[in-house]
N, C-alpha and C positions, 0 to 999 in steps of 0.2 A: 562400504555401505554408505549410501547417500541418497536422499530423496529429492535432491535438487537437479533438475534436468540439465541445466547448463554445466554444473559441476561434473555430472556424469559424462557429458560429451568431451569435456576437456581432459578428464582423467583417463578415459578410454584412449584418447589420442596419444597421451603421453606414455601410457603403459604399452600400447601396441608399438610405438616407436622404439621402445626399449626391448621389444621382442616377446612380450607377454600376451597371452590370450585370456583376458580377464572375464570373469563372470560378475554380475552385479546383484546386490541385494539392497533394497531401499531402506532398511532399518535393521535393528538388532534382532527382532523377532524373525524376520525373513532370513537373516543369516543363520540363525539356529536351525530353522527348517531345512535350509540348503545343506548345512553340515550333517544333518541326520540322513541325507540322501547320498552324499558324495564326500570324499576326502579331499582336503586342500592343504597344501604346504604352507601357504602364506595368506594372511588376511590384512588388508589395509583398512583399518577400522576408524571411521569418523567418531569422534567423541560425542558430538551433539547431534542426536537424531530423534525423530518422533517415536512414540510407542515404547521403544526400549533404546536407551542411549548406549554408547560404545562401552562405557565402563561396566554397566550392568550386563551387557552381552558378553563381554570378556570374562567376567566372573562366572557367568553361567556356563560358558565353554570350558573353563578350567574345572568346574565342578562336575559337569555332565559327561565329559568324554575321557576315555582312558588315556594313559600317558602316550601310547603309541599312535594315538589319533589326534594329538594336540598340534594345532598349527602355530606357526610363528606369527604373532600379532603386532603390527606396527600401528601405533596411534597416530591419527591425523587430526590435528586440532587447530582452531583459530586462537587458542589461548597461548599466551607467551609470558605468563606471570610466574613469579617464583613459587615453586612447589607444584606446578602443574605436571611437570615431567614425573616427579615422585608419585603423584596421585595416580598417573597412568600405569606406572610400573607396579605400584602397590595393588592395583586391580588385576594384575596378571599379564599386562602387555609387555612385550619384549623390547620395544624401541619406540621412538617418539619423533615425529617431524611436525612442523608447523605450517599453517596456511599463510599466505598463498604459496603453494608448493612450486619449487623450481626443479627442473629436470635433474640437475646435478644432485640436489638434496635427496630426491627420490632414489636416484641411482646409488648414492652412497648408502642409503638405508637398506636397499636390497642387497648390496654387497656385504653389509654387516651381518646378514643372516647366518646363524651358526647351524649349518645343515647337519652337523654331527648329532644334534639333539633331536632331529626329526627322523621319523621312520619313513624313508623314501622308497618308492618303487618306480620303475621306469614308466609305468602306464598311468600314474596319477594325473588327474586333470591339472590344468594351469592354475595359477593363484586366483583365489577369490578376491575381487577388487572391491573395496569400498570406494565408490567413486570419490575419488580424492578431491577436495575442494579445490584448489587453485593451481596455478600453472605457469607455464610459460618459460621459455628460455630467456636468459638475460641477454638482450641484444641492445647495442647502443642506439640511442635516438639520433637521427641524422643531425649533424651540426648546423646545417643551413636550413632554416624553416621559414615558411611564409608567415605573414602576420596572423592569419587565422589559425595556423598550426601552432604558433606560439601560445595563443590563448587555449587551444585544445590541450596542449601539453601540460598546462597548469591543472587541468582537470583529470586527464588520463595519463597513466604511465604507458606511453606508446611502445616501450620495449616489450611489454607483456603481450600486446596485440601482435607485434612483429613476431614474437616467439611462437605464438599460436599459429600464425599464418605459415611460418617456415616449417613447423613440425608437421603440418598437414600436407606438405609437399605440393604437387601440381594443383591439387584442389584446395589449396590453402585459402585463397580469396573467397571462394564459395562457402567453405566451412565457416570462416569468420563471419560472413554475412548472415548465415543461418543462426548462429548463436547470438549475434548482436540483435537480430530480429526477434528471437525468442525472449531475450532480456528486455527489450523495449516493449514487448507485448505483455509480459507478466509483471513487470515491476510496478506499474501504476496500481494494479489491484492489490499487490502486497503492501504498498504504501497506505492505501485506503484501509486495509485490514489492520495495519499497525496503528493508524489514527483512531480507529474505532476501539481497539483494545486499550489504548492509552486513556481514552475518555471513560471507558468502563473499568479502568484499573485492573484489567485482566493481566496479571503479571506474567503468567506462563506463556500466554499468547504473544505478549510484547517481546519476551525473551526469544522465543522460537522464531518469530517473524523477523526480528532484527538480525538474528543470526543468519537466517536464510538470505536476506537481502545483502548483508555484508559479505557473505561467502561468494555469492554469484557476482557481486560487484567487483570484488578483489580479483576474481578470475579474469575480468575484462579490463583491468587496469584502473578502475575508478577508486583510487586509493583513499582519497579524502572522504568520499561518500562512504566507503567501507569503514573507515575510521570512526565516522559519526555513528554508523550503525552499531559498531562495537561498543561505543560509549553507552548507547541506549540499552544494549544487551546486558552490559555490566551493571547498569542501574537496576534493571529488572531482576537480575540475578541476586542483587543485594536486597531486593524488596523495596526499593525506593523509587517511586514514580511521581512523587509530588514535584510540581514545577517543571515537568519535562515538555510542556506544551511549546515553549519557546524553542527548545532543542529540536522538536519535530518540525517546526516551521523552517529552521535552518536546514534540516534534512531535505525538505521539499525543494528549497531553493537550490541546494547542491545538486539534486537530481535533475533539475531543469538544465543545469550546465552539462551534466553527464549525458543526458539524452541528446542535447544539441551536438556535443562532441562526437558521440557515437553515430549520429546521423551523418556527420561529415565523413566518417569511415565508410558508411554505406554508399554515399554519393560524393566521392572525393573531388569531383569536378564541379 
């Protein structure tokens, strides 16, 4: 479950490559509605979502559905702090992986599923996918780089982009161009929304917007920009927004570097 279009595209690509036919729900409420209409064996559940977050959705699933209809729930979260895994498990989730997701991490989590606790039938639908936030195979960056590529590599983790391109197969270059184009189109408006929310001290909007920006940016290898988004998200989560104007200015500057580096990916020549 994920409301971020870029995250959805990358997640679908990864799951389909692993042989799954995922369905998508944009948030926890949608997931509950889907589960009332069809049975699923596995849910990849984003923790941070609008309307109903992953923890609340999981608690509702555990309360509302009988034991023989309970899915295996894997938490997918950008959090990597002490106690986060325990929080997810306490909410009723079965496993936990962090963003940005690597294909091997996802595969390991799927292989850890204890199917003996699930009531399976041959004709059950494929797993419900929370569009998993982030991505990519870990592929080495070429050792010999041009001068502009050296600067680009300071801003982007090119191995993530290479992984996306390779996962998509023959259409990899086109697929990557589409999601980069989407990102460059949507990010400026999200930055403006974040700026407005900071000025108005709208803590929930700052937290949610910074989370969305960081998640999609990590998917495309903009690791420093994603890190700065995460810092803003954590400040909002703690209720502390005083003095973040300077941090937002740095975020804008970093995005300028990211947008230029991604533009090189769209037009490498």
